[in-house]
C-alpha positions as CSV (number, residue, x, y, z in Angstrom):
1,M,-52.0,-30.7,21.9
2,G,-50.7,-27.2,21.2
3,H,-47.5,-27.6,23.3
4,Y,-46.8,-31.1,21.8
5,S,-47.4,-29.8,18.3
6,G,-45.1,-26.8,18.9
7,A,-42.3,-29.0,20.3
8,M,-42.6,-31.4,17.4
9,F,-42.7,-28.6,14.8
10,F,-39.6,-27.0,16.3
11,T,-37.8,-30.4,16.3
12,R,-38.6,-30.8,12.6
13,W,-37.4,-27.3,11.9
14,L,-34.1,-28.0,13.6
15,R,-33.5,-31.1,11.5
16,D,-34.5,-29.5,8.2
17,P,-35.3,-25.7,8.3
18,R,-35.6,-25.4,4.5
19,S,-38.3,-28.1,4.4
20,V,-40.3,-26.9,7.4
21,G,-39.7,-23.2,7.0
22,S,-40.8,-21.9,10.4
23,V,-39.9,-22.4,14.0
24,I,-43.5,-22.5,15.3
25,P,-46.7,-23.9,13.8
26,S,-49.7,-21.6,13.0
27,G,-51.7,-20.5,16.1
28,Q,-55.2,-21.7,16.6
29,T,-56.6,-18.1,16.1
30,L,-54.8,-17.8,12.8
31,A,-55.9,-21.3,11.7
32,L,-59.5,-20.4,12.4
33,A,-59.2,-17.1,10.5
34,M,-57.9,-19.1,7.6
35,A,-60.5,-21.8,7.8
36,Q,-63.7,-19.7,8.1
37,P,-63.6,-18.0,4.6
38,V,-63.0,-21.4,3.0
39,A,-65.9,-23.0,4.9
40,K,-68.1,-20.1,4.1
41,A,-67.4,-20.3,0.3
42,Y,-67.1,-24.1,0.3
43,R,-65.7,-24.6,-3.1
44,A,-64.6,-28.3,-3.0
45,P,-62.1,-29.7,-3.2
46,V,-60.0,-27.7,-0.8
47,V,-56.2,-28.2,-0.8
48,E,-54.0,-27.3,2.2
49,L,-50.3,-26.8,1.5
50,G,-47.9,-27.4,4.4
51,G,-50.1,-29.3,6.7
52,G,-47.5,-29.2,9.5
53,T,-48.9,-30.6,12.7
54,G,-52.5,-30.2,11.6
55,T,-53.6,-26.9,13.2
56,V,-55.2,-25.5,10.1
57,T,-56.5,-29.0,9.0
58,E,-58.3,-29.3,12.3
59,A,-59.8,-25.8,12.0
60,L,-61.1,-26.6,8.5
61,L,-62.8,-29.7,9.7
62,E,-64.2,-27.9,12.8
63,C,-65.7,-25.3,10.5
64,G,-67.7,-27.9,8.7
65,L,-65.5,-29.1,5.8
66,D,-66.2,-32.7,4.9
67,P,-62.9,-34.6,5.3
68,R,-63.5,-36.2,1.9
69,D,-63.3,-32.7,0.3
70,L,-59.9,-32.0,1.8
71,V,-56.4,-32.8,0.4
72,V,-53.4,-32.0,2.6
73,V,-49.9,-31.7,1.0
74,E,-46.9,-32.1,3.3
75,R,-43.3,-32.4,2.2
76,D,-41.7,-33.5,5.5
77,A,-41.9,-37.3,5.9
78,Y,-42.4,-37.3,9.7
79,L,-45.1,-34.6,9.6
80,H,-46.8,-36.4,6.7
81,Q,-47.1,-39.6,8.8
82,H,-48.3,-37.6,11.8
83,L,-51.1,-36.0,9.7
84,A,-52.1,-39.3,8.1
85,R,-52.5,-40.8,11.5
86,R,-54.3,-37.9,13.0
87,F,-56.7,-37.4,10.1
88,P,-57.4,-40.8,8.6
89,A,-60.4,-39.6,6.6
90,V,-58.5,-36.9,4.9
91,R,-56.3,-37.4,1.8
92,V,-52.8,-36.6,3.1
93,V,-50.2,-36.5,0.3
94,R,-46.5,-36.3,0.7
95,G,-45.1,-34.1,-2.0
96,D,-43.7,-30.7,-3.1
97,A,-46.2,-27.9,-3.5
98,A,-44.2,-26.8,-6.6
99,H,-45.7,-29.9,-8.3
100,L,-49.2,-29.4,-7.0
101,D,-51.0,-29.8,-10.3
102,R,-49.3,-33.2,-10.8
103,L,-50.0,-34.3,-7.3
104,L,-53.7,-33.5,-7.7
105,A,-53.9,-35.2,-11.1
106,G,-52.5,-38.3,-9.4
107,L,-55.5,-38.2,-7.1
108,G,-58.0,-37.7,-9.9
109,V,-58.6,-34.1,-8.9
110,A,-58.8,-31.7,-11.9
111,K,-59.0,-28.3,-10.2
112,A,-59.2,-27.0,-6.6
113,G,-61.9,-24.8,-5.4
114,A,-59.7,-23.3,-2.7
115,V,-56.1,-23.6,-1.7
116,V,-55.0,-22.8,1.9
117,S,-51.3,-22.2,2.2
118,G,-49.1,-22.2,5.3
119,L,-45.9,-22.2,3.3
120,P,-43.3,-19.5,4.2
121,L,-43.2,-17.9,0.7
122,L,-41.1,-14.9,1.8
123,S,-38.4,-17.1,3.2
124,L,-38.1,-19.3,0.1
125,P,-35.9,-18.5,-2.9
126,L,-37.8,-16.4,-5.4
127,L,-37.6,-19.1,-8.1
128,K,-39.0,-21.7,-5.7
129,S,-41.8,-19.4,-4.6
130,R,-42.6,-18.7,-8.3
131,R,-42.8,-22.4,-9.0
132,I,-45.2,-22.9,-6.1
133,V,-47.5,-20.0,-6.9
134,G,-47.4,-21.1,-10.5
135,A,-48.5,-24.6,-9.6
136,I,-51.3,-23.2,-7.5
137,A,-52.5,-20.9,-10.3
138,R,-52.6,-23.9,-12.7
139,S,-54.5,-25.9,-10.1
140,L,-57.2,-23.4,-9.2
141,A,-60.7,-23.6,-10.7
142,P,-61.8,-20.4,-12.6
143,S,-63.7,-19.3,-9.5
144,G,-61.2,-20.7,-7.0
145,F,-59.0,-18.8,-4.6
146,L,-55.8,-19.0,-2.6
147,L,-55.5,-18.0,1.0
148,Q,-51.9,-17.2,2.2
149,F,-50.9,-15.7,5.5
150,T,-47.8,-13.7,6.0
151,Y,-46.0,-12.0,8.9
152,G,-44.7,-9.3,6.5
153,P,-46.2,-5.9,5.8
154,T,-46.9,-6.5,2.1
155,S,-48.2,-9.2,-0.2
156,P,-46.2,-12.4,0.1
157,V,-46.6,-12.8,-3.7
158,P,-44.8,-9.9,-5.5
159,A,-46.7,-7.8,-7.9
160,R,-44.6,-8.9,-10.9
161,M,-45.3,-12.5,-10.1
162,L,-49.0,-11.8,-9.8
163,E,-49.1,-10.1,-13.2
164,A,-47.1,-12.9,-14.9
165,L,-49.4,-15.5,-13.5
166,E,-52.6,-13.4,-14.1
167,L,-53.6,-13.3,-10.5
168,R,-54.8,-10.6,-8.3
169,G,-54.7,-10.3,-4.5
170,E,-55.9,-8.4,-1.5
171,P,-55.5,-8.6,2.3
172,I,-58.8,-9.8,3.9
173,D,-57.9,-10.1,7.6
174,R,-55.3,-9.1,10.2
175,V,-55.0,-11.6,13.0
176,W,-53.6,-9.5,15.9
177,R,-53.9,-12.3,18.5
178,N,-51.5,-14.5,16.6
179,V,-47.9,-14.5,17.7
180,P,-46.5,-12.7,15.7
181,P,-49.5,-10.9,14.2
182,A,-50.3,-12.2,10.7
183,T,-52.2,-10.9,7.6
184,I,-54.3,-13.2,5.4
185,W,-54.2,-12.5,1.7
186,R,-56.7,-13.8,-0.8
187,Y,-55.6,-14.4,-4.4
188,E,-57.7,-15.4,-7.4
189,H,-57.5,-15.4,-11.2
190,A,-57.5,-11.9,-12.6
191,R,-60.6,-11.1,-14.6
192,P,-59.9,-10.0,-18.2
193,R,-60.2,-6.3,-18.7
194,I,-63.1,-5.4,-21.0
195,S,-62.0,-2.8,-23.5
196,A,-64.3,0.2,-24.0
197,A,-66.2,-0.1,-27.2
198,T,-65.0,2.3,-29.9
199,P,-67.7,4.5,-31.4
């Protein structure tokens, strides 16, 4: 399945690199590293952005996530059809992650407990990235969190963007066995600072 998925992903990237964003899909080791914290916390519903060929989707289900608790968003029409066929019990939606809050509202989902993103934020225009992260922030429950992997050395969400959206983030895992090695970041709503009481 891995070779087939890689070839299909590469073909989609050749046809529309801006839509797919990467030459290769996430490796199984990285997918598992993304899925385990989500399954451990289990704050349903879980939303996956950029389902691709289904590597992370499969890992989430293998880690014990109920398919009824999972929503997968994929922009590419061909990959959307592939995911819908491969995971018939999962809600697979074709749409743009920049409109995530509207997509979820259309499904009757108010807020997400967790969002798992395979989107290439660093390769997207800054405004597009801002719209996506903004839509995620609006879609997260107060105790919800976003997991985003990156191949870069720093946070894939710039500090200014985090501050504007009232989010905070930290790296939680480094997946050396992935090619190339990847870092997983966790983001959540920033807790309001408590001012010291004046005497």
